[in-house]
C-alpha angles and dihedrals in degrees: 000000000000090000092057091049092051091050090051092050091047091051092050090049091050092049091048092049091048091049091051091050091049090049091052091050091049092050091048091050092049091050091052091048091051090051091052092049091050091048091050091051091051091049091049091052092050091048091051091050092050090049091051092050090049091049091050090050093049092046091051094053094042090055090046091051091050091052091050093055 
């Protein structure tokens, strides 16, 4: 009877350890995903700023060309 109890305790310990490891992996994965999302947002902002600058440049020269004609 003691042998059965020990096996049961060992199995519960193994399951608990496995669950903890899986939780850690999941948290690490979520953290990495959040980093990627943040990086994508920063890149999108930079791209938008570059596009605005380009549009301002183009507008300026288009107005200048219209005045010259």
